N, C-alpha and C positions, 0 to 999 in steps of 0.2 A: 321749512321744518314745521310739522304739525304741533300745535299747542292745544292743551285741553286737560282732561282728567284721564289718566291711564293708571292701571293697577297691575302690579305683578303680585301673584298670590300663590299660596300653597294650600291645597286641599288634601284631605285624607278620607279613608273609609271609616265607617263607624267603629271598627276595631283598632284604628290607628296603626295599621300594619303597612300601609302603602302611602307614599307621598306623590302628589302630582303638582307640578309647577306650571302656571299659565300666565297669560297677559290678556287684559280686556280694557275697554273704556267704559264698561257698565258692569260693575261687580255683582250687584244684586241679580240682574238679568242673567249673567253668566252662571251664577250659582244655581239659579232655577233651571237653566239648561242642563247643567251637570246632573241635577237631581232627576230631571225628566229622562235623561239618557242612562241612568243607572242600570247596570246589567246588560247593556247593549255591547256586543263584542266589537263593533266597528271602531271604537275609540278606547284609548288607554283608560281615561277617567271613567268611562262607562263600564268597561270590562271589570274594573277593580272597585267600583262603587265609590269613587273619590268625589264626594259632593259636600263634605263637611269642611268649612273654612277654618284654618288654624293661623294663617299669617297673611299679611298684605303690606305692600308699600305703594304709596301714591306718587305719581310723577306728572308734571305738566308737559313734558317733552316726550314724544313717542319714541324717539331714538334712544334716549336714556333708559326708558322702560324696556325696550327690546334688548339693549345691552345687559341690563340687570337680570332679565329673565334668563338669558344665556349663561350669565355668571352663576346664578343659583342652580340652574340645571346641571352645570358642571361640578357642583359641590358633591362631596361624598354624603351618604346618608347621615353620618355622624355630624358633619358640619351643618347640614340642613336642620337637624334636630337642635343644635346649639342656637341657630338663628331663630327658630320657632320659640325655644325656651326663653331667649332674651326678650322677645316681644310678647309672648304669651306663656308665662312660666308654668301654668297648670294645664296647658294644652286644652283649654276650654274651646268648644266649638263657637265660633263667632258668627253673628248674623243668623237668624233662624232659617 
């Protein structure tokens, strides 16, 4: 079982109309990749300009992170919004 730093995160577009859930072991680099891919039709995050971080959870176990990502992806939009609001009440964009 792999141990390290793993992040499950939720990004949005500048208008906060779309939510994207992902997993990474390097959050800053992954956000830079999302930013670089904005507008590119090949990926969901790119197509909808989802590069603004709203929420994240850190895990040391990759399996737990994968399971949590799946849980969050299965949530309704309303439940994802509640999760974000509990962590980031004002929906401020995190990390530049």
